[in-house]
C-alpha positions in Angstrom: 344.6 211.4 16.4 347.4 211.6 14.0 349.6 213.8 16.2 349.0 211.6 19.2 350.0 208.5 17.1 353.3 210.3 16.2 353.8 211.2 19.9 353.2 207.5 20.8 355.6 206.4 18.2 358.4 208.8 19.3 357.6 208.1 22.9 358.0 204.4 22.4 361.2 204.9 20.5 362.7 207.2 23.2 361.7 204.7 25.9 363.5 201.9 24.2 366.6 204.0 23.8 366.5 204.9 27.6 365.9 201.2 28.5 369.0 200.1 26.6 372.1 200.1 28.8 374.7 202.7 27.8 377.5 200.1 28.1 377.6 196.4 27.3 380.6 194.2 28.3 380.9 192.7 24.8 380.9 196.2 23.1 384.7 196.6 23.3 385.1 193.1 21.8 382.8 194.0 18.9 384.7 197.3 18.4 388.1 195.5 18.3 386.7 193.0 15.9 385.4 195.7 13.6 388.8 197.5 13.8 390.6 194.3 12.8 388.1 193.7 10.0 388.5 197.3 8.8 392.3 197.0 8.8 392.0 193.7 6.9 389.7 195.1 4.3 392.0 198.2 4.0 395.0 195.9 3.4 393.0 193.8 0.9 392.1 196.9 -1.1 395.7 198.2 -1.3 397.0 194.8 -2.5 
């Protein structure tokens, strides 16, 4: 019972990961924004 529950949990998790598309069109925009935010924070810390 317990092991089957764990298998069910992990199975669900892996299925969700597979369902998710590997690339999303707005992914690059998010990355660019994160980079800008990171650079901004880096500059703020040095000042």
